[in-house]
C-alpha positions in Angstrom: -134.2 -189.0 100.2 -133.7 -190.3 103.3 -134.1 -193.7 104.8 -137.4 -192.9 106.6 -138.3 -191.7 102.9 -137.3 -194.8 101.6 -139.1 -197.2 104.0 -142.3 -194.5 103.9 -142.4 -195.2 99.8 -141.9 -198.8 100.2 -144.8 -199.0 102.7 -146.9 -196.6 101.0 -147.2 -198.8 97.8 -148.9 -201.6 100.0 -151.3 -198.6 101.7 -152.4 -196.6 98.9 -155.4 -195.1 100.8 -153.0 -193.2 103.2 -150.5 -190.3 102.7 -146.9 -190.4 102.4 -146.8 -188.0 105.5 -149.3 -189.9 107.4 -147.3 -193.2 106.9 -143.6 -191.6 107.9 -145.2 -190.3 110.8 -145.9 -193.7 111.8 -142.0 -194.8 111.1 -140.1 -195.7 114.3 -136.6 -196.3 114.8 -136.3 -199.7 116.7 -134.6 -199.5 120.4 -132.8 -202.7 119.9 -130.8 -202.8 116.4 -131.2 -206.6 116.0 -135.5 -205.7 115.2 -134.0 -203.7 112.5 -133.4 -200.3 111.4 -137.1 -198.9 111.0 -140.2 -200.6 112.2 -144.2 -199.8 110.9 -146.6 -200.4 113.5 -149.8 -201.5 112.4 -152.2 -201.1 115.3 -154.1 -198.2 114.4 -155.3 -199.8 111.0 -157.0 -202.6 113.6 -159.9 -200.5 114.0 -160.2 -199.3 110.1 -159.4 -203.0 109.0 -161.4 -204.9 111.2 -158.3 -207.7 111.9 -155.8 -208.0 114.5 -152.5 -206.0 113.9 -150.3 -209.0 113.7 -152.7 -210.2 110.5 -152.4 -206.6 109.0 -148.9 -206.7 109.0 -148.6 -210.0 107.9 -150.9 -209.1 105.1 -148.9 -205.8 104.0 -145.6 -207.2 104.3 -146.4 -209.9 101.1 -147.2 -206.7 99.2 -143.5 -204.6 100.2 -140.9 -205.1 97.9 -137.6 -205.4 99.3 -135.9 -203.6 96.9 -133.6 -201.8 98.7 -133.6 -203.6 101.7 -131.7 -206.3 103.2 -135.0 -207.5 104.0 -138.4 -206.6 105.4 -140.0 -208.9 108.0 -142.9 -209.5 110.2 -142.5 -209.6 114.1 -145.7 -209.4 115.5 -147.5 -206.6 115.3 -144.5 -204.5 113.6 -142.8 -204.7 109.8 -139.3 -204.1 110.8 -136.8 -203.0 107.7 -133.4 -204.0 107.1 -131.7 -201.3 105.3 -128.8 -202.2 103.0 -126.5 -200.5 105.2 -123.7 -200.5 102.1 -125.2 -198.7 99.5 -127.5 -196.6 101.9 -124.2 -196.0 103.6 -122.4 -195.0 100.2 -125.5 -192.6 99.6 -125.2 -190.6 102.5 -121.1 -190.0 102.0 -122.1 -189.0 98.9 -124.7 -186.6 99.8 -122.5 -184.7 102.3 -119.4 -184.6 100.4 -121.4 -183.3 97.4 -123.3 -180.5 98.7 -122.1 -180.3 102.4 -123.6 -176.7 103.1 -127.1 -178.0 102.0 -126.9 -181.6 104.0 -129.4 -181.4 106.7 -131.7 -178.7 104.8 -135.6 -179.4 105.0 -136.2 -175.7 103.5 -139.1 -174.9 106.1 -139.1 -171.5 105.7 -139.3 -170.9 101.9 -137.4 -167.6 101.8 -139.9 -166.3 104.7 -138.8 -163.7 107.0 -138.6 -163.4 110.8 -137.3 -160.9 113.2 -135.0 -161.9 116.0 -134.4 -159.8 118.8 -131.6 -161.0 121.0 -128.9 -159.8 123.6 -130.4 -156.0 124.3 -127.9 -154.7 126.8 -129.1 -151.6 128.5 -127.2 -148.5 127.6 -124.4 -147.1 130.0 -124.0 -150.8 131.7 -121.2 -153.3 130.8 -122.3 -156.7 128.7 -121.9 -159.3 131.8 -122.0 -163.0 131.7 -126.4 -163.0 132.1 -126.2 -161.1 128.3 -124.9 -164.6 127.1 -127.5 -166.6 126.8 -129.4 -164.5 125.3 -127.3 -163.2 122.9 -125.5 -166.6 122.1 -129.2 -168.9 121.8 -130.5 -165.8 119.5 -127.3 -165.8 117.2 -127.7 -169.6 116.9 -131.3 -169.8 116.5 -130.9 -167.4 114.0 -128.2 -169.6 112.1 -130.4 -172.5 112.5 -133.6 -171.4 111.2 -131.2 -170.0 107.8 -130.0 -173.4 107.1 -134.0 -173.9 107.3 -133.8 -171.2 104.1 -135.6 -168.5 106.2 -134.6 -164.9 106.2 -133.6 -163.7 109.4 -133.3 -159.8 110.3 -131.4 -159.6 113.2 -132.7 -156.9 115.6 -130.7 -155.8 119.0 -133.2 -153.6 120.9 -131.1 -151.5 123.0 -132.1 -150.9 126.1 -131.6 -147.2 125.9 -134.9 -145.6 127.3 -136.9 -146.1 130.6 -136.9 -144.4 134.2 -133.4 -146.0 134.8 -131.9 -143.7 132.8 -133.6 -140.8 134.6 -131.9 -142.4 137.5 -128.5 -142.4 135.8 -128.7 -138.8 134.8 -129.6 -137.8 138.0 -126.7 -140.1 139.7 -124.7 -137.6 137.3 -126.0 -134.1 137.9 -124.9 -135.2 141.8 -121.7 -137.1 141.1 -120.4 -137.2 137.9 -117.0 -136.7 136.7 -116.4 -136.4 133.2 -112.5 -137.1 133.4 -113.9 -140.2 134.9 -115.8 -141.2 132.9 -113.7 -140.4 129.9 -110.8 -142.3 131.7 -112.9 -145.7 132.2 -116.8 -144.9 130.6 -118.4 -148.0 131.2 -117.6 -149.0 134.6 -117.8 -145.6 135.8 -121.8 -145.1 135.1 -122.1 -148.7 136.6 -120.7 -147.3 139.7 -123.1 -144.2 139.5 -125.9 -146.0 139.0 -125.1 -148.5 141.7 -124.9 -145.8 144.1 -127.9 -143.9 143.9 -130.1 -147.3 143.6 -128.5 -148.5 146.7 -128.9 -145.0 148.6 -132.7 -144.6 147.4 -133.9 -146.4 150.2 -132.6 -143.4 152.7 -133.3 -140.9 149.8 -136.3 -141.3 148.4 -135.6 -137.9 146.3 -133.4 -139.8 144.5 -135.7 -142.2 143.0 -137.9 -138.8 142.2 -135.4 -136.7 140.7 -134.6 -140.1 138.4 -138.6 -139.5 137.4 -137.9 -136.1 136.8 -135.5 -136.8 134.9 -136.8 -139.2 132.3 -139.9 -137.0 131.9 -137.4 -134.5 130.7 -135.9 -136.6 128.5 -139.6 -137.9 126.9 -140.0 -134.1 126.7 -136.8 -133.2 124.6 -134.7 -131.4 127.4 -131.8 -130.7 125.3 -129.4 -131.5 128.4 -130.9 -134.8 128.9 -130.9 -136.1 125.8 -127.0 -134.8 125.3 -126.4 -137.4 127.9 -128.8 -139.6 126.3 -126.4 -139.9 123.0 -122.9 -139.5 125.2 -124.1 -142.5 127.3 -125.1 -144.6 124.1 -122.5 -144.0 121.9 -119.5 -144.8 124.4 -122.4 -148.1 125.2 -122.3 -149.1 121.6 -118.5 -149.1 121.4 -118.1 -151.3 124.3 -120.3 -153.9 123.3 -119.2 -154.0 119.5 -116.0 -155.5 121.0 -118.1 -157.8 123.3 -120.2 -158.9 119.8 -116.6 -158.9 117.7 -115.4 -161.7 119.9 -118.2 -163.7 119.3 -118.9 -163.1 115.7 -122.7 -161.7 116.3 -123.9 -159.3 113.6 -126.8 -157.1 113.9 -129.0 -155.6 110.8 -130.7 -153.2 113.8 -129.8 -151.5 116.7 -132.8 -150.1 117.1 -133.9 -150.0 120.2 -136.4 -148.4 123.2 -136.2 -145.1 122.4 -136.6 -145.4 118.6 -139.6 -147.0 119.7 -140.4 -144.4 121.9 -140.8 -142.0 118.7 -143.8 -144.3 117.5 -145.9 -144.4 120.3 -148.6 -141.9 119.3 -149.8 -145.1 116.7 -150.5 -147.7 119.5 -151.9 -145.4 121.8 -154.5 -144.0 119.4 -155.2 -147.3 118.1 -156.0 -148.7 121.7 -158.1 -145.3 122.2 -160.1 -145.9 119.0 -160.7 -149.4 119.6 -161.8 -148.1 123.4 -159.3 -150.0 125.2 -157.8 -147.5 127.2 -159.3 -147.7 131.2 -158.2 -145.5 133.8 -156.9 -146.6 136.7 -156.0 -144.2 139.7 -155.0 -141.8 137.2 -153.5 -144.5 135.1 -154.0 -146.1 131.6 -154.3 -149.5 131.2 -156.1 -152.4 129.1 -158.3 -154.9 130.4 -157.1 -158.2 129.9 -159.7 -160.2 132.7 -160.6 -162.2 129.4 -157.4 -164.0 129.2 -156.8 -164.4 132.9 -154.1 -161.6 133.4 -153.5 -158.7 134.9 -153.8 -155.4 133.4 -150.6 -154.1 131.9 -149.8 -150.6 132.4 -149.6 -148.5 128.9 -149.5 -144.7 130.0 -148.8 -143.8 133.9 -150.5 -141.0 136.0 -147.7 -138.4 135.3 -148.1 -139.2 131.7 -145.0 -141.1 130.6 -145.1 -144.4 128.8 -144.2 -147.5 130.0 -142.3 -150.8 128.4 -145.2 -152.2 127.0 -146.4 -148.9 125.3 -143.0 -148.8 123.4 -143.1 -153.0 122.7 -146.8 -152.3 120.9 -144.9 -149.4 118.7 -142.4 -151.8 118.1 -144.1 -154.5 117.4 -146.3 -152.6 114.7 -143.3 -151.0 113.3 -141.7 -154.6 112.6 -145.0 -156.1 110.9 -145.2 -152.7 108.6 -141.3 -152.8 108.0 -140.1 -156.8 107.3 -143.7 -158.1 106.8 -142.4 -161.1 109.0 -144.0 -164.6 109.0 -142.7 -164.8 112.7 -141.1 -162.5 115.2 -139.1 -163.9 117.9 -138.0 -163.0 120.9 -135.3 -164.3 122.8 -135.6 -162.9 126.5 -135.4 -164.7 129.9 -138.3 -167.4 131.2 -138.9 -164.2 134.1 -141.0 -162.2 131.4 -143.3 -164.5 130.0 -146.4 -162.8 131.9 -145.4 -160.0 129.9 -145.2 -161.9 126.6 -148.8 -162.8 127.4 -150.0 -159.9 128.3 -148.1 -158.0 124.6 -150.0 -160.5 122.1 -153.5 -160.3 124.1 -152.9 -156.5 123.5 -152.3 -157.2 120.0 -155.1 -159.6 119.5 -157.8 -157.0 121.2 -156.6 -154.0 119.2 -157.6 -156.3 115.9 -154.5 -157.8 114.6 -154.4 -161.0 113.1 -150.9 -161.9 113.2 -150.4 -161.2 117.0 -149.6 -165.2 117.1 -146.9 -164.4 115.0 -144.8 -162.9 118.4 -143.0 -165.5 120.2 -141.2 -165.3 123.0 -138.3 -167.9 123.0 -137.8 -168.2 127.0 -134.7 -169.3 129.3 -133.1 -170.1 132.4 -130.5 -168.1 134.4 -127.1 -168.4 134.5 -125.1 -168.2 137.2 -121.4 -168.0 138.1 -120.5 -170.6 140.0 -123.4 -170.8 141.9 -123.9 -167.2 142.1 -127.3 -165.3 140.7 -125.5 -162.1 139.3 -127.2 -158.4 139.2 -126.2 -155.6 137.7 -128.4 -153.2 140.1 -126.5 -154.5 143.2 -123.0 -153.9 141.0 -122.4 -158.2 141.2 -121.7 -158.0 137.4 -119.3 -160.1 135.6 -117.9 -158.8 132.5 -118.5 -161.2 129.3 -115.5 -159.3 127.7 -113.4 -160.5 130.8 -114.5 -163.9 131.1 -114.1 -164.6 127.0 -110.3 -163.0 127.5 -109.5 -165.7 130.6 -111.4 -168.6 128.2 -109.0 -167.7 125.7 -106.0 -167.6 128.1 -107.2 -171.0 129.8 -107.1 -172.5 125.8 -103.9 -171.6 125.0 -102.2 -172.5 128.0 -103.7 -176.2 126.7 -102.5 -175.6 123.4 -99.0 -175.0 124.5 -98.9 -178.3 126.3 -100.6 -180.3 123.6 -99.4 -178.7 120.9 -96.3 -176.7 121.5 -95.4 -176.4 117.6 -98.7 -175.1 116.4 -98.6 -172.1 114.0 -101.7 -170.0 114.9 -101.8 -170.6 118.4 -103.1 -167.4 119.1 -105.8 -167.7 116.5 -107.0 -171.4 117.4 -106.8 -170.5 121.2 -109.5 -167.2 120.2 -111.5 -169.7 118.2 -111.3 -172.3 121.3 -111.7 -170.6 124.2 -114.4 -168.5 122.8 -116.3 -171.3 121.4 -115.9 -173.0 124.5 -117.9 -170.6 126.6 -120.5 -170.5 123.7 -121.1 -174.3 123.5 -121.2 -174.6 127.2 -124.2 -172.6 127.5 -126.1 -173.8 123.8 -125.2 -177.8 125.1 -128.1 -177.0 127.8 -131.8 -176.7 127.3 -132.1 -173.1 126.9 -135.3 -173.3 129.6 -133.1 -174.5 132.2 -130.6 -172.9 134.9 -126.7 -172.6 133.6 -124.1 -172.8 135.8 -120.9 -171.2 134.6 -117.6 -172.3 136.1 -114.7 -171.4 133.2 -112.3 -174.6 134.2 -114.9 -176.9 133.7 -115.6 -175.7 130.2 -112.4 -175.1 128.5 -111.6 -178.9 129.2 -110.5 -181.0 126.0 -112.1 -183.8 127.4 -115.5 -184.6 128.3 -118.8 -182.9 126.7 -117.5 -179.7 126.1 -116.9 -177.3 122.9 -113.4 -178.2 122.8 -113.7 -181.9 122.8 -116.1 -181.4 119.8 -113.7 -179.2 117.7 -110.4 -181.5 118.6 -112.4 -184.3 117.0 -113.0 -182.0 114.3 -109.0 -181.4 113.9 -108.3 -185.2 114.6 -110.5 -185.3 111.2 -108.3 -182.9 109.0 -105.1 -184.3 110.3 -106.1 -187.8 109.4 -107.5 -186.2 105.8 -104.0 -184.3 105.0 -102.1 -187.7 105.7 -104.4 -189.3 103.6 -103.8 -187.0 100.4 -107.0 -188.1 98.4 -109.0 -185.1 97.7 -111.6 -186.4 94.8 -113.5 -189.2 96.4 -116.1 -189.1 93.4 -114.6 -192.4 91.9 -114.4 -193.8 95.0 -116.6 -197.3 95.9 -118.4 -196.4 99.0 -120.5 -199.4 99.8 -117.5 -201.3 101.9 -117.6 -199.0 104.6 -121.7 -198.4 104.6 -121.4 -201.9 105.6 -118.1 -201.8 108.3 -119.3 -197.8 109.7 -123.1 -198.1 109.8 -123.5 -196.9 113.3 -121.6 -193.7 112.8 -123.2 -193.5 108.9 -127.0 -193.9 110.4 -126.0 -191.3 112.7 -125.1 -189.2 109.8 -128.1 -189.6 108.1 -130.4 -188.5 111.2 -128.9 -185.0 110.6 -131.7 -183.2 108.9 -133.8 -184.1 111.8 -131.7 -183.3 114.2 -132.0 -179.9 112.4 -135.6 -179.6 111.3 -136.3 -180.8 115.1 -133.7 -177.5 116.5 -135.5 -175.3 114.3 -139.2 -176.1 114.8 -138.5 -176.3 118.5 -135.9 -173.2 119.2 -133.5 -175.5 120.7 -130.2 -175.0 119.9 -129.3 -177.6 122.2 -130.2 -180.2 119.8 -127.7 -179.4 117.3 -124.8 -179.3 120.2 -126.0 -182.3 121.6 -125.9 -183.8 118.2 -122.4 -182.9 117.3 -121.3 -184.2 120.6 -122.5 -187.6 119.7 -121.1 -187.4 116.5 -117.8 -186.6 117.6 -117.8 -189.4 120.0 -118.7 -192.0 117.6 -115.9 -190.9 115.6 -113.3 -191.2 118.2 -114.4 -194.5 118.6 -114.4 -195.0 115.0 -111.1 -193.5 115.2 -109.5 -196.0 118.1 -111.3 -199.8 116.3 -110.0 -199.0 112.8 -106.8 -198.6 111.3 -108.2 -195.4 108.8 -105.1 -195.3 107.4 -103.8 -199.0 106.4 -103.3 -198.6 102.9 -105.4 -201.2 101.5 -108.7 -201.5 98.9 -110.6 -199.9 101.5 -108.5 -197.0 102.1 -110.1 -194.4 100.5 -113.4 -195.3 101.4 -112.3 -195.0 104.9 -111.0 -191.7 104.6 -114.4 -190.1 102.5 -115.8 -191.1 105.6 -113.9 -189.2 107.8 -114.2 -186.0 105.0 -118.2 -186.6 105.5 -117.9 -186.1 109.5 -115.6 -183.9 109.3 -117.9 -181.6 107.1 -120.9 -182.3 109.5 -118.8 -181.0 112.6 -117.9 -178.2 110.8 -121.6 -177.7 109.9 -122.6 -178.2 113.1 -120.9 -175.8 114.9 -121.2 -173.1 112.7 -124.8 -173.3 113.1 -123.8 -172.4 117.0 -122.1 -169.9 116.0 -118.6 -171.7 116.9 -115.0 -172.2 114.5 -113.8 -175.9 113.8 -110.1 -175.0 113.7 -108.3 -177.1 111.2 -105.5 -178.5 113.8 -105.3 -177.8 117.7 
């Protein structure tokens, strides 16, 4: 039972007409700790009880037992609760040490299936820094939801279909060199793609050639399919290298091409419901009732569009996984598109249309500049990760030249730094990436949090206590209330992150916990040989476990030494 629930139970005994949930939702944390640890306001009861809030607070306080609290006092319309810090702090430490994997878990999911679609790079192009946001926001959300007992199905919906692949095939037909491609597959294909887009303004026939090649692909042309399979295979091999560095794994790589084979069903359903309308030779769905522009379902040349494939995907995923939620981690610029997708599904009569949720995020800029694959100014994510690892290795060599597994730690710190910089920002905000600011051991960075964990582990090694089961923890509970109270808020932070699909809540929690621990370390002689040493070490162990758990939810490793 959390401290907030403890307060709610005490109030409930005096207010039996209100549910425990209603009471808990009203409880506040005073901004000034001198007013208590929790406060229960009584304004909302005035109309019902026909009394002044101050009088209600006084009458209720007389009925509330102060058992488990230092004191319960009335302050105007508020009932203020002062916790028994020694007792509560001891219970927090015991709960963390007893079951760290489940501490902070509220079981919101009850094992319900959640499909999460993220990363989704386009084949025949390198994974650039622009892919980092979808990949890491998606992975972190998946891990946070798993903490809350949802069953996650991770899907990398590859961009492996559409007119752009027709353009690439047209470019290959004109300029392709197999030996050049074999030597450097992705960068060579990107060069062809950029060239055909750059020269298309002066040569409109290039665009026509791209459309013709895509039409061939849709109609099963043998050479078009050979090229498609080849481009897809070499792309996946390159993507996997990056995913391995990030420790990201998927349950499915079914992309747009897979969905293209299932489009007959949504098209037939749209026809059966008389939802398809002709517009300039193309087929659309009228969404005027939703104040949305009509999505194009079938082009005038008979080819399909992205939304046609996404309708097929949505139907397949619901049928295959029976999901309670289907999440799409895609940039904010696609907000209108996902409104269209959901509206079409609703028009088709599917009651689960609102299970689809667009998890949007802002742009990433590199040193203040926008990146674009089409224009060729893409920065390889793999290169950035390698540069970050190199920078981390240099700093480790300066700080701890004798570190035994320095290369492995540098990888954990370098990759973790890049991930943390992304996730500490609210996902809908734009992010500017500058490597020198990211890989620092001070400030609001991933290495700062990792270093706090490593420091805690170093203290524990020196302390030499493995079993805290018989340690009296009430003394440390009183002395270190600030940090213990914050540990007690972990479950609420995880819950808010899960409900809002916002990993930055966990990242900011980890940062704040690291700061509080460093302050505690600076002002307390943790290893002083006295009766309180074991309790202090138990607190350090609890902090270490929660830092590691929070970082793991962000897909960041927590090295024991740095």
